[in-house]
C-alpha positions as CSV (number, residue, x, y, z in Angstrom):
1,M,120.0,121.3,89.6
2,G,117.8,118.3,88.7
3,I,117.4,114.6,88.4
4,A,115.2,113.5,85.4
5,G,111.9,115.3,86.3
6,I,113.1,116.4,89.7
7,S,114.2,120.0,90.6
8,F,115.3,121.6,93.8
9,A,114.1,125.0,95.1
10,D,116.8,127.4,96.3
11,S,115.5,126.8,99.8
12,A,116.2,123.0,99.6
13,L,119.7,123.6,98.2
14,G,120.3,126.0,101.1
15,D,119.1,123.3,103.5
16,L,121.5,120.8,102.0
17,A,124.4,123.3,102.2
18,G,123.4,124.0,105.8
19,I,123.6,120.3,106.7
20,Q,127.1,120.1,105.3
21,E,128.2,123.3,107.1
22,W,126.8,122.2,110.4
23,Y,128.5,118.8,110.4
24,G,131.7,120.5,109.1
25,A,131.6,122.9,112.1
26,E,131.1,119.9,114.4
27,G,134.4,118.4,113.0
28,V,132.7,115.6,111.1
29,P,132.3,116.8,107.5
30,E,132.2,113.3,106.2
31,I,128.9,112.7,108.0
32,G,127.4,115.8,106.4
33,D,128.6,114.6,103.0
34,R,127.2,111.1,103.6
35,L,123.8,112.4,104.7
36,V,123.5,114.7,101.7
37,A,124.4,111.9,99.3
38,E,121.8,109.7,101.0
39,I,119.2,112.4,100.6
40,F,119.9,112.6,96.9
41,Q,119.6,108.9,96.6
42,R,116.2,109.0,98.3
43,V,115.0,111.8,96.1
44,E,116.0,109.8,93.0
45,L,113.3,107.3,93.8
46,L,110.7,110.1,93.1
47,A,111.6,110.1,89.4
48,D,109.7,106.8,89.0
49,Q,107.6,106.8,92.1
50,P,106.5,110.4,92.9
51,D,103.7,109.4,95.2
52,I,105.8,107.2,97.6
53,G,106.0,110.1,100.1
54,R,103.3,110.7,102.6
55,I,101.1,113.8,102.5
56,V,102.6,116.3,104.8
57,P,100.4,116.1,107.9
58,E,100.6,119.8,108.8
59,F,99.1,120.8,105.5
60,G,96.9,117.9,104.3
61,Q,97.4,118.8,100.6
62,S,97.8,115.8,98.2
63,F,100.4,117.7,96.1
64,L,102.7,118.4,99.1
65,R,104.5,115.3,100.2
66,E,107.5,114.2,102.2
67,L,110.0,111.4,102.5
68,I,111.4,110.7,105.9
69,H,115.1,110.1,106.0
70,P,116.0,110.2,109.7
71,P,116.6,112.7,111.1
72,F,115.4,114.7,108.1
73,R,112.1,115.4,106.3
74,I,112.4,115.8,102.6
75,V,109.4,118.0,101.6
76,Y,108.4,118.1,97.9
77,R,105.7,119.3,95.6
78,R,104.1,116.8,93.2
79,E,103.5,118.7,90.0
80,S,101.9,116.6,87.3
81,K,104.9,114.5,86.1
82,R,107.5,116.6,87.9
83,V,108.7,116.8,91.5
84,R,110.2,119.9,93.1
85,V,112.0,119.4,96.4
86,V,111.2,122.5,98.5
87,R,112.8,121.8,101.9
88,V,115.1,119.4,103.7
89,W,114.6,119.8,107.5
90,R,115.3,118.0,110.7
91,G,112.3,116.0,111.7
92,E,111.6,117.9,114.9
93,R,111.3,121.3,113.2
94,L,107.9,122.8,112.6
95,L,107.2,123.3,108.9
96,R,106.9,126.7,107.3
97,L,107.3,126.7,103.5
98,P,108.5,129.6,101.4
99,A,105.8,131.4,99.4
100,S,107.2,129.9,96.1
101,A,106.3,126.4,97.4
102,K,102.6,127.2,98.0
């Protein structure tokens, strides 16, 4: 899955599916659908402005950035002219990235 120069790791796609599943289980699937749509809209900004996200404080690496979309952190790798979204987590979670993202 991708948006002009943007790709999603399986881990990020799993996170998005998990968001929808959780809100569905809570009886408000429309909220999960809305949040996932909003996350995709935020990620689309990276196609033209890949450096708008802040450097992930836990790692301090310039290629690993995040967008904050409360209550979520959208973590992505900046790879030359491409962006790869690696995780979409609730803001209070501690970060631990998959080996493929390092």
